N, C-alpha and C positions, 0 to 999 in steps of 0.2 A: 548355443555354445555355453558350456559350463564355466564356472569360475576358474577351475583348474585349467581348462582349455584356453581361457582368456589370458591367464598368467603365462602359459607356455607360448602362446601366439605373440604376446607382447615382449617375449624374450627375457622375462623376469626369472632369474635363477634363484631357487630357494633350496636350502638344505633341509628344511622342515616345513611341512604344511599341516594345518589343523583343519579338518573337514567335519562340520556339524551336520547331523541328520537325526531327527527324532526317530526312535524305534517304532512308535505307533503300534499298529497291529501286526506289522511285518516281523517284528522281533529284532533283538539286538544282533544276533548272528547274521541274519539276512542283511541288515543295514551295514554292518561292518564289511561283509563280502561285497556289497554294492559299492561302497566307498573304495575298497581296494581294487575292484575290477574297473571302476571309472578312472581311477588314477593311472592304472596300467594302460587302459584303452587310449588315453590322451597323451601317453608318453611321459608322464611325470616320473622323474628319476629320484626326486627327493623322498625323504622319509615322510610318510603320511600317517598322522595320528588321528584316528577316528574319534569324534566326540558324539557318543550315542546315548543320550539320556533315555531311560525307559519311559514310555509314554511320550511326554513333551518336556522340553527344557524347563518350562514353568514348574514342573514337579520339584526341581532343585531349589526353586525360590520359596517353596512352602516349608522349608526346613527351619526357618528362623522367624518366629513370631514377632520378636522385638524389632527385627529389621523391617517387617511389614508396617508395624506401628510407626516406626521412625520415618519411613519414606513418605508417609502421609502427614507427618508433623504431629502425631499423637502418641509419643512414646510411653506416656503414663496411663493410657486408656486401658480399661479392664473389660470392655465388651468382648464377647465371644466372637472369634473369627471363623469358627467352624472348620479348622484345619484338621486334616487327617493325622493320625499318629505317625511318628517318624517311621516306625516299622512297616507301615502300610502305604507310604507315599508312592513308591514305585508301582504299586498295584492299583492305585486310585485312578479311575477313569476321569478324563477331562480336567487335568490340572490347571489349564489356562482359565477355565470357567471358575474353578475354585479360587484361584488367585484373584480374579476380578472381583468376586464376591467378598473375599477376605479384605481386600483393599478398601472396598466401599464400606464394609462394616467398621473397619479400623478408623476410617475418616470421620465416622459419626456425623455425616452431613445429611442435609435434607434439601428439597427444592432445587433451586438453580445451582447451588454449590454442589449438590450430589450429581447433577447433570455434568457439571464441569469436571468433577472427580472421575466420572465414567470416561470422559473424553481424554483424560490425562493418563489412561492406562499404560500406553506405550512408553510414556515418559517415566512413569513409576517403575515399570518393568525394567527399563534400561538402567535406572538408578539402582534397583535391587541387584542386577547383574554386576554393575560396577562395584558395588559394596559387598558382594558375596564373600562371606567369611570362609575361606577355604580350609581353615583349621577348626571350623565349628561343626555343628551337627551334620552337615552335608557329608562329612567323612564317614558317616555310618551307612551311607547308601552304596549298595554294590556297584551301580553304574559309575558313581564318582570314583570309587576305589579302582575300578577297572581303568578309568581315564588316567588316574595318577600313575598306575603301573605302566600304562602305555607311554606316558611322558618320560618316566624314568628309563624305560627301555630305549626309547628314541634318542634321548640325550646320551645315554651310554654308548649307543651305536655311533652317534656323531663324534663322541670323544675318542673312541677307539678306532674309528674308521678313517 
């Protein structure tokens, strides 16, 4: 049972639902269609906003080098993180692996502390998501701009409907 089906089965009424699915190799259009079809198939009548980052969600977290340094407690570090240029982030394969490597590099740890840093990846990732600067460099990415436009459209529909 999908999350949308569980919401409907639980009798939870929503006006707006956000559904995340990485584009991966299938492509943005295919994922957006899958989300729309799945919502219709399980009888969701609320507005569904697809959240479809190109590649993986982690690509969005690669847009702010200072945020990566801050999340590991090394904001003044100057070590290279090996991040892709902003213009190529959405075309970069394996953003999650790049993010893992960048966080390890930013931490500048060795030995047991490095092992601990590796195991803290999900915690660091969550913190980056929580602190994502929605007015920062991420606004230059086409997938993010598409999400913003979808949200504006959904809210407009709710306000006029």
